[in-house]
C-alpha positions in Angstrom: 68.4 127.0 55.7 71.5 128.5 56.1 74.3 125.7 55.0 72.3 125.7 51.8 71.8 129.4 51.5 75.7 129.6 51.3 76.0 127.0 48.9 74.1 129.0 46.7 70.1 127.8 47.0 67.4 130.2 47.0 66.2 130.4 50.4 62.6 132.8 51.5 61.0 133.3 54.9 58.1 134.5 56.1 56.7 134.5 59.8 53.1 134.8 61.0 52.5 137.8 63.6 50.6 136.8 66.9 46.5 138.9 66.6 47.1 139.8 63.1 44.8 137.1 61.4 46.3 138.0 57.6 45.5 136.3 54.8 48.5 134.2 53.2 50.6 136.6 55.6 54.1 134.4 55.0 53.3 133.5 52.0 53.2 137.1 50.5 56.2 137.9 52.8 58.0 135.3 51.7 57.7 135.5 47.8 57.3 139.5 47.5 61.5 139.7 46.9 61.1 136.9 44.4 58.5 138.3 42.4 57.0 141.1 43.5 54.5 141.4 40.2 52.9 138.0 41.1 52.4 139.3 44.4 50.6 142.2 43.4 48.5 140.8 40.9 47.1 138.1 43.2 46.9 141.0 46.1 43.2 142.3 44.3 42.5 138.5 44.2 43.1 138.1 48.2 41.5 141.4 49.5 38.1 140.1 47.4 34.8 139.7 49.3 34.5 135.9 49.4 30.7 136.0 50.3 30.0 135.5 46.8 30.4 131.7 46.6 29.9 131.2 43.0 33.4 131.7 42.0 35.5 131.4 45.6 36.9 127.8 44.4 37.9 128.9 40.8 39.3 132.5 42.5 41.5 130.1 45.4 42.3 127.1 42.9 43.8 130.8 40.9 45.6 132.1 43.9 47.2 128.7 45.0 48.3 127.8 41.5 50.0 131.3 40.8 52.1 130.9 44.8 52.9 127.5 43.5 53.9 128.7 40.2 56.7 131.2 41.6 57.2 128.5 43.9 58.3 126.3 41.3 60.6 129.2 38.9 62.4 129.8 41.9 63.5 126.5 42.4 63.8 126.1 38.9 67.6 125.9 39.0 69.1 125.2 41.9 65.9 124.1 44.3 64.3 126.5 47.0 63.7 126.4 50.8 60.6 128.3 51.8 60.8 128.7 55.4 57.4 129.4 57.3 57.8 130.6 60.9 55.3 130.8 63.9 52.7 128.9 62.7 50.8 128.6 65.6 49.3 132.3 64.7 48.3 131.2 61.0 45.4 132.2 59.6 42.7 129.8 57.8 43.8 131.0 54.4 47.5 130.6 55.7 46.7 127.3 56.5 44.5 126.2 53.9 47.6 127.3 51.3 50.0 125.0 53.4 47.7 122.3 52.7 47.5 122.7 48.9 51.5 123.1 48.2 51.9 119.6 50.4 49.5 117.7 49.5 48.3 118.5 45.8 50.6 120.7 44.0 53.5 119.6 45.5 56.2 122.2 43.4 59.5 120.5 42.1 62.8 121.4 44.3 61.0 123.1 46.9 61.7 122.1 50.8 59.4 123.9 53.5 60.7 124.3 56.4 57.4 125.1 58.9 58.1 125.8 62.7 55.3 126.7 65.5 55.4 126.3 68.9 54.4 123.9 71.1 51.0 125.5 72.5 47.1 124.7 72.3 46.0 127.9 69.7 43.9 126.0 67.1 43.6 122.7 66.0 43.4 122.6 62.6 47.2 122.8 62.0 48.4 120.4 64.4 46.0 117.8 62.6 47.9 119.0 59.2 50.9 118.3 60.9 49.8 115.0 62.0 48.3 114.3 58.7 51.9 115.4 56.5 54.0 112.9 58.6 51.4 110.0 58.9 51.7 110.3 54.6 55.5 110.6 54.8 55.3 114.3 53.1 57.3 115.4 55.9 59.1 115.1 58.8 58.3 116.3 62.7 61.5 117.7 64.9 61.3 118.4 68.8 63.7 120.8 69.2 65.2 121.3 72.7 66.8 124.8 74.4 70.4 125.4 72.8 73.2 123.9 74.7 75.9 125.8 76.7 78.4 125.2 73.1 76.0 126.2 70.9 75.2 129.3 73.2 79.0 130.3 72.8 78.8 129.9 69.0 75.7 131.7 68.7 77.5 134.7 70.5 80.8 134.4 69.0 78.9 134.4 65.6 77.4 138.0 67.1 80.9 139.0 67.7 80.0 138.8 71.3 82.5 136.8 73.9 81.5 134.9 76.5 83.4 132.1 78.8 81.8 128.8 79.3 80.6 130.1 82.3 78.8 132.6 81.0 77.1 130.6 78.2 76.1 128.1 80.9 74.5 130.7 83.3 72.4 132.3 79.9 71.2 128.4 79.7 70.4 128.4 83.0 68.3 131.8 82.7 66.5 130.6 79.4 66.8 127.3 79.0 68.1 127.5 75.9 65.6 129.5 74.1 66.9 130.6 71.3 64.1 133.9 71.2 65.5 134.9 74.3 68.7 134.5 73.6 68.3 136.4 70.4 66.3 139.1 72.4 69.6 139.3 75.3 72.2 139.5 72.1 70.5 142.0 70.0 69.9 144.2 73.5 73.9 143.9 74.1 75.1 144.6 70.7 72.3 147.5 70.8 74.1 148.6 74.1 77.5 148.7 72.6 78.5 146.0 74.6 80.7 143.0 73.1 79.8 140.4 75.9 77.0 139.1 78.1 78.2 138.6 81.2 76.7 136.2 83.9 74.3 138.6 85.4 73.1 139.6 81.8 69.0 137.9 82.2 69.5 139.3 86.1 66.2 141.5 86.5 67.6 145.0 86.1 69.5 143.6 82.7 67.0 142.2 81.5 66.2 143.9 77.9 62.3 145.1 77.8 61.9 143.5 74.9 62.3 140.0 76.9 59.9 141.6 79.7 57.3 142.2 77.3 57.5 138.9 75.4 56.8 137.3 79.2 54.9 140.2 80.5 52.4 139.6 77.3 52.3 135.5 77.7 51.4 135.6 81.6 48.7 138.8 81.1 46.8 136.3 79.1 46.0 133.9 81.7 42.6 134.0 83.6 43.4 132.5 86.8 45.0 134.9 89.9 48.5 135.8 89.0 49.4 135.6 92.6 49.4 132.2 92.4 52.8 132.6 90.1 54.0 135.5 92.4 54.2 133.4 95.7 55.5 130.4 93.2 58.4 132.7 91.9 59.2 133.6 95.2 59.4 130.2 96.5 62.0 129.8 93.6 62.7 128.2 90.0 61.4 124.9 91.9 58.7 124.8 93.9 56.1 121.8 95.7 52.6 122.3 95.0 52.0 121.6 98.9 54.0 124.3 100.1 52.6 126.7 97.5 48.9 125.5 98.5 49.5 126.2 102.2 51.2 129.6 101.2 48.4 130.6 99.0 45.5 130.0 101.1 42.5 127.8 101.3 40.6 130.3 98.8 42.3 129.4 95.6 43.1 126.1 93.9 46.8 126.8 93.0 47.0 123.2 90.7 44.7 125.6 88.1 46.6 128.1 88.2 49.1 126.0 87.7 47.8 123.9 84.5 46.8 126.8 82.8 50.4 127.9 82.8 51.9 125.0 81.9 49.7 124.8 78.9 51.3 128.2 77.7 55.0 126.9 78.4 55.5 129.0 81.8 56.2 126.1 84.1 56.3 122.4 84.0 55.6 119.6 86.2 58.6 117.5 87.3 56.8 114.8 89.3 55.8 114.2 92.8 54.1 117.7 93.4 57.7 119.4 92.1 57.1 122.5 89.1 59.7 124.3 88.0 59.8 127.4 86.1 60.8 126.5 82.1 62.7 129.6 82.0 64.3 131.4 85.1 63.6 134.9 83.2 59.8 134.5 83.5 60.8 133.6 87.1 62.4 137.0 87.0 59.6 139.0 85.3 57.5 137.8 88.1 59.2 138.9 90.5 60.5 142.1 89.2 56.4 143.2 89.7 56.4 142.2 93.3 56.0 145.1 95.3 58.3 145.7 98.8 55.4 144.6 101.0 54.0 141.9 98.9 57.1 140.3 99.0 57.4 140.7 102.7 54.1 138.9 103.1 54.9 136.5 100.9 58.2 135.4 102.3 56.1 134.9 105.7 53.4 132.8 104.2 56.7 130.8 102.6 58.4 130.2 106.0 55.0 129.6 107.4 54.3 126.9 104.6 57.7 125.2 104.9 57.4 124.8 108.7 53.5 123.6 108.5 54.7 120.6 105.6 58.7 120.0 107.0 58.8 121.1 111.0 61.2 123.8 111.9 64.3 121.6 112.3 64.1 119.8 109.2 68.1 119.5 108.2 67.1 119.5 104.7 64.8 122.6 104.3 66.6 125.0 107.1 68.0 127.0 104.7 65.4 127.4 102.7 63.5 128.2 106.0 65.4 131.3 107.4 65.8 132.6 104.0 62.5 133.6 103.7 62.2 134.1 107.6 65.3 137.1 107.2 63.6 138.5 104.2 60.4 138.7 106.1 62.2 140.1 109.2 60.9 143.6 110.0 62.0 145.6 113.1 61.8 144.8 116.2 60.6 141.5 115.0 63.9 139.7 114.0 64.7 136.9 116.6 63.2 134.0 115.0 64.6 134.6 111.7 68.3 135.5 112.8 67.8 132.0 114.9 66.9 130.1 111.7 69.6 131.8 110.0 72.4 130.5 112.5 71.0 127.0 112.4 71.2 126.8 108.9 74.9 128.4 108.7 75.7 126.2 111.0 74.3 123.3 108.9 75.6 123.8 106.2 79.3 124.3 107.3 79.0 120.9 108.7 78.4 119.8 105.4 81.2 122.0 104.1 78.7 124.2 101.8 80.7 126.9 103.2 79.0 129.4 99.4 75.3 128.8 101.7 76.9 129.1 104.9 78.3 132.3 104.6 75.0 133.6 102.4 72.6 132.0 105.6 75.2 134.5 107.9 74.8 137.6 105.9 71.0 136.7 106.0 71.2 137.0 109.3 73.5 139.8 109.7 71.3 141.9 107.5 67.2 141.1 109.4 69.7 141.9 113.4 70.7 145.5 111.9 66.7 145.9 111.6 66.8 145.2 115.5 68.0 148.6 117.3 68.3 146.3 120.6 70.2 143.8 119.1 72.2 141.1 121.0 76.0 141.5 121.0 76.3 137.6 121.7 74.1 137.0 119.0 75.8 139.3 116.5 79.6 137.8 117.6 77.9 134.1 117.1 77.0 135.2 113.3 80.6 136.9 113.2 82.0 134.0 114.3 80.1 131.7 111.8 81.2 134.0 108.9 85.0 134.0 110.6 85.1 129.9 110.3 83.3 130.1 106.8 86.1 132.1 105.3 88.4 129.5 106.9 87.0 127.2 105.0 87.5 129.0 101.7 91.3 130.1 102.4 89.9 133.7 102.6 92.1 134.8 105.3 91.9 138.7 105.5 87.8 138.1 105.4 88.8 135.6 108.3 90.6 138.0 110.2 88.0 140.8 109.8 84.7 138.7 111.0 87.1 137.4 114.1 87.8 141.2 114.9 83.8 141.8 114.8 83.2 139.0 117.0 86.0 139.7 119.1 84.5 143.4 120.1 81.0 142.1 120.1 82.5 139.8 122.9 83.7 142.7 124.7 80.6 144.2 124.5 78.5 141.5 126.3 81.5 140.5 128.4 81.5 136.9 127.6 84.6 135.3 128.3 83.3 132.1 125.9 82.7 134.1 122.7 86.0 136.0 123.3 87.6 132.5 123.3 86.0 131.5 120.2 86.6 135.0 118.8 90.4 134.2 119.5 90.7 130.8 118.2 89.5 131.7 114.9 91.5 134.8 115.0 94.8 133.2 115.6 94.0 129.8 114.4 96.5 129.6 110.8 99.7 129.9 113.4 101.1 128.1 110.0 101.0 130.8 108.3 103.4 132.4 110.3 102.8 136.1 110.5 102.7 137.2 113.6 101.6 140.6 115.0 102.0 141.6 118.1 98.3 141.4 119.1 98.3 137.4 118.3 99.5 136.0 122.2 98.2 138.7 124.1 94.8 138.0 122.8 94.9 134.2 123.3 96.5 134.8 126.6 93.8 137.7 127.7 91.3 134.8 126.5 92.4 132.6 128.4 92.3 134.7 132.0 88.5 135.6 131.2 87.8 131.7 131.1 86.7 130.3 134.2 88.5 126.8 135.1 86.0 124.2 134.0 85.7 125.1 130.7 88.8 123.2 129.9 88.2 122.3 126.2 88.4 125.7 125.3 91.5 126.4 127.3 93.3 123.1 125.6 92.4 124.5 122.4 93.9 128.2 123.2 96.7 126.7 124.7 97.7 124.3 121.7 97.0 127.9 119.6 99.8 129.3 121.8 102.4 126.3 121.3 102.0 126.7 117.2 102.6 130.3 117.6 105.8 129.9 120.1 107.1 127.0 117.7 106.6 128.8 114.0 106.7 131.9 115.0 108.5 132.3 118.4 111.8 133.7 116.8 109.4 136.9 115.4 108.3 137.4 118.6 109.1 140.9 120.7 110.7 140.3 124.0 108.0 141.8 126.1 105.7 139.0 123.9 107.7 136.3 124.7 108.0 136.9 128.6 104.1 136.5 128.5 104.2 132.6 127.8 104.3 130.2 130.3 106.8 127.7 128.6 108.3 127.0 125.1 106.4 125.4 121.9 106.6 121.8 123.4 105.5 122.4 127.3 102.5 124.4 125.8 101.1 121.4 124.0 102.0 119.2 126.6 99.7 121.5 128.6 97.0 121.4 125.9 96.9 117.9 125.5 96.6 117.4 129.3 93.2 119.8 129.3 92.0 117.8 126.5 92.1 114.7 128.0 91.0 116.5 131.4 88.0 117.5 129.0 87.2 114.4 127.9 87.3 116.0 124.4 88.5 114.0 121.2 88.2 117.1 119.0 90.9 119.4 121.5 92.8 116.0 121.6 93.7 115.6 118.1 94.2 119.8 117.9 96.7 119.1 121.0 98.3 116.1 119.6 99.0 118.2 116.2 100.1 121.0 118.4 102.9 118.6 119.8 103.6 116.7 117.0 104.7 120.3 115.3 106.5 121.4 118.0 108.9 118.7 117.7 109.1 120.0 113.9 112.8 120.4 114.0 115.1 117.8 115.9 115.9 114.0 116.5 112.4 114.0 117.0 111.3 111.2 114.2 110.5 108.3 116.7 108.5 110.5 118.8 106.7 112.0 116.2 105.5 108.6 114.7 104.6 108.0 118.2 102.2 110.7 118.4 100.9 110.0 115.2 99.9 106.5 116.2 98.0 108.8 119.8 96.0 110.1 117.2 95.1 107.5 115.4 93.9 106.0 118.6 91.6 108.9 119.5 87.9 108.2 119.3 87.1 111.1 116.6 86.2 111.5 113.3 88.9 113.4 111.7 91.7 111.5 114.1 92.4 108.7 111.1 93.0 111.8 108.2 95.0 113.5 110.7 97.3 111.1 111.8 97.6 109.7 108.2 98.8 113.3 107.6 101.1 113.9 110.3 102.6 110.2 109.9 103.6 111.2 106.3 107.0 113.6 107.3 109.0 111.1 109.9 108.1 108.3 107.3 110.3 110.7 104.3 112.8 111.3 107.4 113.3 107.4 107.8 113.3 106.4 104.2 110.0 104.3 104.0 109.6 105.0 100.6 106.5 102.2 100.8 104.9 103.8 103.5 105.6 107.3 102.2 103.4 106.1 98.8 100.8 104.1 100.8 99.6 107.1 103.3 100.0 109.5 100.2 97.4 107.4 98.6 95.6 106.9 101.5 95.9 110.5 102.6 94.4 111.8 99.1 91.1 109.5 99.1 90.3 110.6 102.4 91.1 114.6 101.6 88.6 113.9 98.7 86.0 112.8 100.5 86.0 115.7 102.8 86.7 118.1 100.3 89.8 118.9 101.7 91.9 121.1 99.5 94.7 121.8 101.9 95.6 118.1 102.8 94.6 117.2 98.9 98.0 119.3 98.4 99.6 118.1 101.5 99.1 114.7 99.7 100.2 115.3 95.9 103.9 117.2 97.4 104.3 113.8 99.4 103.9 112.1 96.0 105.4 114.7 94.0 108.9 114.3 96.1 108.6 110.6 95.9 108.6 111.2 92.0 111.4 113.7 92.5 113.6 111.1 94.1 113.2 108.9 91.2 113.9 111.8 88.5 110.7 111.2 87.5 110.3 114.7 86.7 106.9 114.8 84.4 105.2 113.1 87.3 106.6 115.1 90.2 105.5 118.4 87.7 102.4 117.4 87.5 101.7 116.7 91.0 103.9 119.4 92.2 101.3 121.8 89.9 98.1 119.9 91.1 99.5 120.4 95.0 100.1 124.6 94.2 96.1 124.6 92.7 95.0 123.0 95.6 96.8 125.3 98.3 96.0 128.3 96.8 95.2 130.9 99.3 96.9 129.0 102.1 100.2 131.0 101.8 103.0 129.1 103.4 101.9 125.5 102.0 101.6 127.2 98.8 105.3 128.8 99.0 106.4 125.2 100.1 104.7 123.2 97.0 105.9 126.5 94.2 109.7 125.9 96.3 109.4 121.7 95.3 108.6 123.2 91.4 111.6 125.3 91.5 114.1 123.0 92.4 112.2 120.3 89.4 112.9 123.0 87.4 116.7 123.8 88.8 117.4 119.5 88.5 116.1 119.8 84.6 118.1 123.0 83.7 115.0 124.6 82.6 117.2 127.9 82.6 114.7 130.0 80.7 111.9 129.1 83.5 114.1 129.8 87.0 114.2 133.5 87.2 111.0 134.1 85.3 109.7 131.6 88.1 110.9 133.1 91.2 110.0 136.5 89.6 106.1 135.3 89.5 106.6 133.9 93.0 108.3 136.6 94.4 104.8 139.0 92.8 102.2 136.8 93.9 104.1 136.5 97.5 106.7 138.6 99.9 109.5 139.1 97.6 111.6 139.4 100.4 111.0 135.6 101.5 114.3 133.7 102.3 113.0 131.0 99.8 112.6 133.3 97.2 115.6 134.9 97.6 117.7 132.0 97.9 115.9 130.7 94.7 116.9 134.2 93.1 120.3 133.5 94.0 120.8 130.1 92.6 119.4 131.1 89.9 121.6 133.8 88.7 124.4 131.7 89.4 122.9 129.1 87.0 122.5 131.8 84.4 126.3 133.5 84.7 125.3 136.2 86.6 127.4 136.1 90.0 127.8 139.6 91.1 124.1 140.0 90.9 123.8 136.5 93.2 126.5 137.1 95.4 124.7 140.5 96.7 121.6 137.9 97.4 123.9 135.7 99.6 125.5 138.9 101.6 122.3 140.4 102.3 121.3 136.9 104.0 124.0 135.8 105.6 123.2 139.2 107.7 123.4 137.9 111.4 125.3 134.9 109.9 122.0 133.7 108.7 120.8 133.0 112.0 117.2 134.9 110.8 116.7 132.0 108.5 116.6 129.8 111.4 112.5 130.3 111.8 111.8 130.3 107.9 109.3 127.7 107.7 111.2 127.1 103.8 114.8 126.2 105.7 115.9 123.7 104.4 114.9 125.0 100.6 116.6 128.1 101.7 119.8 126.9 102.8 120.3 124.6 100.2 119.9 127.2 97.6 122.3 129.2 99.9 125.1 126.4 100.1 124.9 125.5 96.4 125.1 129.4 95.1 128.0 129.9 97.8 129.9 126.7 96.7 129.1 127.6 93.0 130.6 131.7 93.8 133.3 130.4 95.5 132.7 132.7 98.6 134.7 131.5 100.9 134.4 134.3 103.4 130.4 132.7 104.0 131.9 129.3 104.9 132.4 129.7 108.5 129.1 131.2 109.4 127.4 128.9 107.3 129.2 126.3 109.3 128.0 127.0 112.6 124.7 127.7 111.2 124.5 124.1 110.3 126.3 122.4 113.2 123.1 122.1 115.6 121.4 120.2 112.6 124.1 117.9 112.0 122.9 114.1 112.2 119.2 115.0 112.3 116.3 116.3 109.9 114.6 120.0 109.4 111.0 118.9 108.9 109.0 121.6 107.2 105.6 122.0 106.5 104.3 119.9 103.6 107.2 117.1 103.7 110.7 116.7 104.7 114.5 116.4 103.7 116.8 113.7 105.0 119.8 113.8 107.2 121.7 113.8 103.5 120.1 117.4 102.8 121.9 118.8 105.7 124.8 116.7 105.7 125.8 117.8 102.2 125.7 121.3 103.1 127.8 121.4 106.1 130.2 118.9 103.7 130.3 121.7 101.3 131.0 124.2 104.1 134.0 122.2 106.1 135.3 121.9 102.6 135.2 125.4 101.5 137.1 125.8 105.4 139.6 123.2 104.5 138.4 120.7 107.2 138.7 117.9 104.4 138.2 114.8 107.3 135.2 116.1 108.2 133.8 116.8 104.3 134.7 113.1 103.6 133.0 111.9 106.7 129.5 113.9 106.3 129.6 113.2 102.5 130.0 109.8 103.0 126.7 110.0 105.8 124.9 111.9 103.0 125.3 109.2 100.1 124.6 106.2 102.8 121.2 108.1 104.3 120.1 108.8 100.3 120.8 105.0 99.6 118.5 104.1 102.5 115.7 106.3 100.6 116.7 104.9 97.4 117.2 108.0 95.7 120.2 107.9 93.0 119.0 111.9 92.1 120.2 112.9 95.5 123.1 110.6 95.8 124.4 111.9 92.4 124.1 115.1 93.4 126.3 114.9 96.9 128.9 112.8 94.5 128.6 115.7 92.3 129.2 118.0 95.1 132.3 115.6 96.3 133.9 115.0 93.6 133.8 119.1 93.3 135.2 120.0 96.7 137.3 117.4 97.7 138.6 116.3 94.2 139.0 112.6 94.8 139.2 109.4 92.6 135.9 107.6 94.7 133.7 109.9 91.8 134.6 109.9 88.3 132.9 112.9 86.6 132.5 111.2 83.3 130.6 108.5 84.9 128.8 110.4 87.0 127.9 112.2 84.0 126.6 109.3 81.8 124.3 108.4 84.7 122.7 112.1 85.3 122.3 112.2 81.8 120.6 108.9 81.7 118.5 110.2 84.7 117.4 113.3 82.8 119.3 115.2 85.4 120.0 117.8 83.4 121.0 120.5 85.7 123.4 118.0 86.9 124.8 117.4 83.6 125.5 120.7 83.3 127.0 121.0 86.7 129.0 118.2 85.5 130.0 119.8 82.1 131.2 122.6 84.0 133.7 120.6 86.7 135.2 118.5 83.5 136.0 122.0 81.5 138.0 123.1 85.0 139.7 120.0 84.9 
């Protein structure tokens, strides 16, 4: 109708009103604006006493003819559309006139669009419509609810803003019902809002007009309202057997549901499952239930679930816990809290952290009703909350929940609970953020445990090893003295304890700590052996963790085929278990492989995907972001470099050495040498030794070395050379992957050349090029040969030939640098 009206065709509209049996109501409403005189002339005939039948047929014929002629005149030039809305409430006279127009007069050029709800009201109209369809005089269209896209368009047409999630939420709440959506839209406009948010259909924000519509329909039901109220308390979907047990033997819920189904309030899905057609209907019912009745209903439903499924059915643990917690009252919370603990644990095992957290919250709410609540039980709930936050990478919330569990453990003097709190509080040593409380807490937990608690002791010692290895340099002397060994020694102790406890879980974790303890140094063979040990452990996580640990050494030894195969296997397994962190790691390895081949588009896409999956996992996210920076650097995307560093620094710690180094090399590339020089001066304090524990050490030092050489800042060469010397001939492995020997040898060669040690520089450049050939990376080899040509000015590397090769590979950053070298020569 809107489309033809826009094209110039007249459209008239009339609707029937519920409980108003007005003669010809929609026709009068539709045609009065067209010809008020005609309508005024026929209205007396409409109102006349029809008890006298002598001329009733004549008067009706005259009346119907007048309506038909008015429609014909309206359609004379361009046709016309007559819209008759809500015909389920039509009076007998309206139905008779409709039949006359469709079957007898059939005014030329008039299209009649009639709408009606699928209800049981009346039998004459449905029969008429079936006859019309059978004769071919009309077509029937079954309408379904609006889709999310259509809802989005409806809101946009009303100048309301809504995202895809908002539109989808409204569809779930209204089943796409246009009337309900129109009322929500109208209410938002009247309230002066320019949007309808996700909670627009919640009870608190439900427009009174919608609530009244639903209440009116519910009010016409004859069966007890309690049946629908209990059904609403069960959920949007509900089982008839559970509802029957909750209602009790005195009422047959099926009769009430069948009546509600006729009224289009609920629908039977099959298999004894029913559903509210609109979430709003359920919401209106829930809003009418008082607090005392809510508690009673929840208790009945919990008992009904137990009767139907038993207390330990995994599929229904969460539902039972939900209702028990909402039925909990002061002095009777034990059953509810234990149910919440069981449900949260089950959901966490299934990696559903959102629902697990909801069960923990419900359990804590119920526990708060008990003035004599057990601190041990509260500790267990907080521990579950901490593990849930760990799965969600919400580290501030994890630390807060772990601290609360720690306090509860001390109140009940439980060494085991204190150990569990210490483990989850210090779990992410890879985050590298050490405080003075970390090591003492782990040691306190060890002291509080008995000697027989070998599993927990193994986990605590493994965490100590992790902190000693990753954040050891950040420890104060006082804290460092508390440790009984270095990272490798502690990890070995953890492995022994795990094997003594015969705990595969602890053994996998302890071996992982041992692998990381050998993070920097000539330990490639040992790392691969540790990965094989992990793979041999009989534990579900062993295979995937072995895959994860094996990838870095594969990069070191230049096994590109093994790297690609391992990364693909890891990505597939990580996707299966929904581990975003491990997915990110696998994607970063694939990005590194693409970067070695100068496949920059692939590397950028894979790197961006790794960053997205590593969100909120600070250090790993930094590693992947730094990789994206070096991709932009090699492509010479100058407009991206400084904004990239600024955005990353704003999101993380702007003082992180890696970002300072990236900033320096960007400034140098962008012809801002003074600013770059100042950053290098800041990083060079203590002869660069403060950088040695940086998890991004290799990326940081690459930026420093390139900037120092680019600036010709010879004064930093001795310190740079001394700092790099201990790493000669070996690879520094960082979280998320590794750089081959070439990276360090090239930096050492640059520093040696700046100090005038030409022989050592030539030897190191040669070693780097050999290492790069082992991993089949022409891109890395060209970069090293550029530095050799620049620093040693030998005839071995022709800048013109190098430039041609760099351009062919798309190494625009290297082309830029070679252009500068050719100009200087």
